[in-house]
C-alpha positions in Angstrom: -15.9 0.7 43.7 -13.6 -2.0 45.1 -13.3 -4.8 42.5 -13.9 -7.4 45.1 -17.0 -5.7 46.2 -18.2 -5.5 42.6 -17.5 -9.2 42.2 -19.5 -10.1 45.3 -22.4 -7.9 44.2 -22.4 -9.6 40.7 -22.2 -13.0 42.4 -25.3 -12.2 44.5 -27.4 -10.8 41.6 -30.8 -12.3 41.9 -32.0 -14.5 39.0 -35.1 -13.3 37.1 -36.1 -16.9 36.3 -35.4 -20.5 37.0 -32.2 -21.4 35.2 -31.7 -24.5 33.1 -28.6 -26.2 34.5 -26.3 -29.0 33.5 -28.3 -31.3 35.8 -31.8 -30.2 34.8 -33.9 -33.1 33.6 -35.9 -33.2 30.4 -38.5 -35.4 32.0 -39.9 -35.1 35.5 -39.3 -38.8 36.1 -35.8 -38.9 34.6 -33.5 -39.7 37.5 -29.7 -39.9 37.3 -27.2 -40.4 40.2 -26.1 -36.7 40.0 -29.7 -35.5 39.9 -30.6 -37.7 42.8 -27.7 -36.4 44.9 -28.6 -32.7 44.1 -32.3 -33.3 44.7 -31.8 -35.0 48.1 -29.1 -32.5 49.2 -31.3 -29.5 48.3 -34.4 -30.9 50.1 -32.3 -31.8 53.1 -31.0 -28.3 53.4 -34.5 -27.0 52.9 -35.7 -29.2 55.8 -32.9 -28.1 58.1 -33.6 -24.5 57.3 -37.3 -25.0 58.2 -36.2 -26.6 61.5 -34.2 -23.5 62.3 -37.2 -21.3 61.8 -39.3 -23.5 64.1 -36.6 -23.6 66.8 -36.2 -19.8 66.7 -39.7 -19.5 68.2 -40.2 -16.1 66.6 -43.2 -16.9 64.6 -44.5 -19.7 62.3 -44.2 -19.6 58.5 -46.9 -17.7 56.6 -48.5 -20.9 55.4 -48.7 -22.3 59.0 -50.3 -18.9 60.0 -52.9 -19.5 57.2 -53.6 -23.0 58.4 -54.0 -21.6 62.0 -56.5 -19.1 60.7 -58.5 -21.8 58.9 -58.8 -23.8 62.1 -60.5 -20.8 63.7 -63.4 -21.0 61.3 -63.6 -24.8 60.5 -63.5 -28.0 62.5 -60.2 -28.9 60.9 -57.1 -29.5 63.0 -53.8 -27.7 62.1 -52.5 -30.8 60.3 -55.7 -31.3 58.2 -55.8 -27.6 57.4 -52.3 -27.8 56.2 -53.1 -30.7 54.0 -56.2 -28.9 52.7 -54.1 -25.9 51.7 -51.6 -28.1 49.9 -54.4 -29.7 47.9 -55.9 -26.3 47.0 -52.5 -25.1 45.9 -52.0 -28.2 43.8 -55.4 -27.6 42.1 -54.2 -24.1 41.3 -51.5 -25.7 39.3 -54.0 -26.8 36.7 -54.7 -23.5 34.9 -51.0 -22.7 35.3 -50.1 -25.9 33.4 -47.6 -27.0 36.2 -47.0 -30.7 36.5 -45.9 -32.8 39.5 -43.0 -35.3 39.3 -40.6 -37.3 41.3 -39.4 -34.1 42.9 -42.9 -33.3 44.2 -43.1 -36.7 46.0 -39.5 -36.3 47.3 -40.4 -32.8 48.5 -43.2 -34.1 50.8 -41.1 -37.0 52.2 -37.6 -35.5 52.6 -38.4 -32.1 53.9 -40.5 -33.6 56.7 -37.7 -36.1 57.5 -35.0 -33.4 57.7 -37.3 -31.0 59.5 -37.6 -33.7 62.2 -33.8 -34.3 62.2 -33.2 -30.5 62.5 -35.5 -30.1 65.4 -33.5 -32.8 67.2 -30.1 -31.3 66.3 -30.8 -27.6 66.9 -31.9 -26.6 70.4 -35.0 -24.6 70.9 -33.9 -21.0 71.6 -36.2 -18.8 73.7 -33.8 -16.7 75.7 -31.0 -15.2 73.6 -32.6 -12.9 71.1 -29.6 -12.6 68.7 -29.3 -16.3 68.4 -33.1 -16.5 67.6 -32.6 -14.0 64.8 -29.5 -15.9 63.6 -31.7 -19.0 63.4 -34.3 -17.1 61.3 -31.8 -15.6 58.9 -29.8 -18.9 58.5 -33.1 -20.7 58.0 -34.2 -18.4 55.3 -30.8 -18.7 53.6 -30.9 -22.5 53.7 -34.4 -22.7 52.4 -33.4 -20.4 49.5 -30.4 -22.5 48.7 -32.2 -25.8 49.1 -35.1 -24.6 46.9 -32.8 -23.5 44.1 -31.0 -26.8 44.0 -34.0 -29.1 44.0 -36.1 -26.9 41.7 -33.4 -26.8 39.0 -33.3 -30.6 38.9 -36.5 -30.3 36.8 -38.1 -33.2 38.5 -41.2 -31.3 39.7 -41.5 -28.8 42.6 -43.4 -28.9 45.8 -46.9 -27.4 46.0 -45.9 -23.8 46.9 -42.8 -23.8 44.7 -44.9 -25.0 41.9 -47.3 -22.2 42.4 -44.4 -19.8 42.3 -42.8 -21.1 39.2 -46.2 -21.5 37.5 -47.2 -17.9 38.2 -43.7 -16.8 37.1 -44.1 -18.5 33.7 -47.6 -17.2 33.2 -46.9 -13.6 34.1 -43.3 -13.1 33.3 -42.8 -11.4 36.7 -39.5 -12.1 38.4 -39.5 -15.3 40.4 -38.5 -13.5 43.6 -41.3 -11.0 43.4 -43.8 -13.7 42.7 -42.8 -15.5 45.8 -42.9 -12.3 47.8 -46.5 -11.7 46.8 -47.5 -15.3 47.5 -45.9 -15.4 51.0 -47.3 -11.9 52.0 -50.8 -13.0 50.8 -50.7 -16.2 52.8 -49.5 -14.3 55.9 -52.1 -11.6 55.4 -55.1 -14.0 54.9 -53.9 -16.1 57.8 -53.7 -13.1 60.1 -57.2 -11.9 59.0 -58.6 -15.3 59.8 -57.0 -15.2 63.3 -53.6 -16.9 62.8 -50.8 -15.7 65.0 -47.8 -14.0 63.3 -44.4 -13.0 64.7 -41.3 -11.2 63.6 -40.0 -14.4 62.2 -43.2 -14.8 60.0 -42.8 -11.3 58.7 -39.0 -11.7 57.9 -39.7 -15.0 56.1 -42.5 -13.5 54.0 -40.4 -10.5 53.0 -37.0 -12.2 52.4 -37.7 -15.8 51.2 -38.4 -14.7 47.6 -35.1 -12.8 47.3 -33.3 -15.7 49.1 -34.5 -18.1 46.4 -33.8 -15.6 43.6 -30.2 -15.0 44.8 -29.6 -18.7 45.2 -31.0 -19.4 41.7 -28.5 -16.8 40.4 -25.6 -18.6 42.2 -26.8 -21.9 40.7 -27.0 -20.3 37.2 -23.3 -19.2 37.6 -22.3 -22.7 38.5 -24.2 -24.2 35.5 -22.6 -24.9 32.1 -25.9 -24.3 30.3 -27.7 -21.1 29.6 -30.7 -20.1 31.7 -34.2 -20.3 30.2 
């Protein structure tokens, strides 16, 4: 094998777990300038990636599909269904002993902000298929990178990322595989309830776990401390 190819493969090796980095906090409310920059940068990238998926118009995320399905069987609007799902996911943290923190609050605020910014920056693409797929794959990549950066700050994950890391700690299953199961389950239940899926939905469900795991591996290699 070409040495450079081997180096690239090693670099892109998915992480089995969430690494402890040089910037990981010991308390979920311990904020430093470096930690703040990494947290905001990670959540900003996450929001922009989410915007690319929206603008690709190839299908909503699995969780939005689930929310759509719930609206078919309840009087809830899409927004209230989404809030209800987030609350239910947060309640699922309790037996997993996951705890919110400053990062959890920042997740809600900053991702929404950068999602809005992204939808204004990136034009809606409905005509050129290859650009739409490019949006999807770039979006998945950015969400993976953004997730890995903000999660390793140790300030508390968002609702879905907290479910992922909590299940990972409880089961010992690789973090990427846990996320794969979560996203496929959300998509499947949403579809059964009447939510609409697209190729973008399927690609996201299948690839986001590996995107996060690969990004965590890259972060681990940049860290000066050993992974947990």
